[in-house]
C-alpha positions in Angstrom: 9.7 4.6 -5.1 8.9 8.0 -4.4 4.9 8.7 -3.2 2.8 11.1 -3.1 1.9 13.7 -0.9 -1.0 12.2 0.4 1.2 8.9 1.5 1.9 10.2 5.0 3.0 8.1 7.2 0.7 8.9 10.3 -2.5 8.6 7.6 -1.5 5.2 6.2 -4.9 3.6 7.7 -6.7 5.9 5.8 -4.9 5.3 2.2 -6.6 2.7 0.6 -5.8 -0.4 -0.5 -5.8 0.7 -4.3 -3.3 3.1 -4.3 -1.2 0.9 -2.4 -1.6 -1.6 -5.7 -1.2 1.5 -7.8 2.0 2.6 -6.5 3.5 -0.9 -7.1 2.1 -1.7 -10.4 3.7 1.9 -12.0 7.0 1.0 -9.9 6.4 -2.5 -11.3 6.3 -1.4 -15.3 9.1 1.4 -14.7 11.4 -1.4 -13.8 10.0 -4.4 -16.3 9.8 -1.8 -19.4 13.1 -0.9 -20.3 14.4 -4.7 -19.3 11.4 -6.7 -21.0 12.5 -6.0 -24.6 14.9 -8.1 -24.4 13.5 -11.2 -23.5 11.2 -10.9 -26.6 8.3 -10.8 -25.2 6.2 -7.6 -24.1 5.2 -6.7 -20.7 1.6 -6.6 -21.8 2.6 -10.8 -23.0 3.9 -11.4 -20.1 1.1 -12.6 -17.8 -0.2 -15.2 -20.3 3.2 -16.4 -20.5 4.4 -16.6 -16.8 0.3 -18.2 -16.3 1.3 -20.9 -18.5 4.7 -21.2 -16.7 3.5 -21.6 -13.1 0.2 -23.6 -14.5 -0.4 -27.5 -15.1 -2.3 -28.0 -17.8 -3.3 -24.2 -19.4 -5.6 -24.6 -22.2 -6.9 -21.9 -24.6 -10.3 -21.3 -23.2 -9.4 -21.0 -19.8 -6.5 -18.8 -19.9 -8.8 -16.1 -22.3 -11.2 -16.4 -19.0 -8.6 -16.1 -16.6 -7.4 -12.6 -18.0 -11.3 -11.5 -19.7 -9.7 -11.3 -23.2 -11.0 -13.5 -26.4 -10.5 -16.7 -27.1 -9.2 -15.1 -30.8 -7.0 -12.8 -28.6 -5.7 -15.8 -26.7 -5.1 -17.9 -29.6 -3.3 -15.4 -31.4 -1.1 -14.7 -28.6 -0.1 -18.8 -27.8 0.7 -18.9 -32.0 3.0 -15.7 -31.4 4.5 -18.3 -28.2 4.7 -21.6 -30.6 6.0 -19.6 -33.7 9.3 -18.6 -31.0 8.9 -22.1 -29.7 8.3 -20.8 -26.3 5.3 -23.3 -25.9 3.6 -26.4 -27.6 -0.1 -28.0 -27.6 -0.8 -31.3 -26.6 -4.7 -32.7 -27.1 -6.0 -33.2 -23.4 -7.0 -37.1 -23.3 -9.9 -35.8 -21.8 -11.2 -33.3 -24.0 -10.0 -33.8 -27.9 -11.0 -30.7 -28.6 -9.3 -28.9 -26.1 -5.6 -28.0 -26.1 -3.0 -27.8 -23.0 -0.3 -25.2 -23.4 3.2 -26.5 -21.4 6.1 -24.1 -21.7 9.3 -25.7 -24.0 12.7 -26.3 -22.8 13.5 -23.1 -24.4 10.4 -21.6 -22.8 11.5 -22.4 -19.8 14.8 -20.7 -20.2 12.2 -17.6 -21.0 10.6 -17.8 -18.3 13.2 -17.8 -16.0 15.1 -14.9 -17.0 11.5 -13.4 -16.7 11.0 -14.2 -13.3 15.1 -13.2 -12.4 13.4 -9.7 -13.9 10.3 -9.9 -11.4 12.8 -11.1 -8.3 14.8 -8.2 -8.9 11.6 -5.8 -9.0 10.5 -7.8 -5.9 14.0 -7.0 -3.9 13.5 -3.2 -4.5 10.5 -2.9 -3.2 10.6 -4.9 -0.6 14.0 -4.2 0.6 12.5 -1.7 3.6 11.0 -4.3 5.3 11.9 -6.7 7.3 12.0 -10.6 6.7 8.7 -10.9 9.0 7.0 -8.1 7.7 7.6 -9.5 4.0 5.8 -12.6 5.0 3.1 -11.1 7.0 3.0 -8.8 4.0 2.8 -11.8 1.4 0.2 -14.0 4.3 -2.2 -10.7 4.1 -2.0 -10.8 -0.2 -2.5 -14.2 -0.5 -5.7 -13.9 1.9 -6.9 -11.0 0.0 -6.8 -12.8 -3.3 -7.8 -16.1 -2.2 -10.9 -14.6 -1.1 -11.9 -14.3 -4.8 
């Protein structure tokens, strides 16, 4: 990743976290966009799909709230995943009006394919740091997002 001019090592502490995140997002998108098309899930849809894969008992309302989108948009996206046989919806035993969303076997395979692409990107962006530094970064990021 080639950084803009303002990123100078002697200036590290004056660079906002925002700028690092912005550079990482651009790097992620440029890595994923040409590869993700083959999965049949767009880059915009990926966060939803990944969240379903890593969550237990997700439902449409929670996904809509989590991604700050309408329940209508969420329903449309879930229908698309369902039509591709990537997810299934079952009644929540505690609230029959809610449907719990889970990945199907086909969805699990698709998830593994997508996560392999994500892992390739992570390896690419972290290849210049030591294993110890990588752990430190992950710990710091965990603390930052855990405070939200």
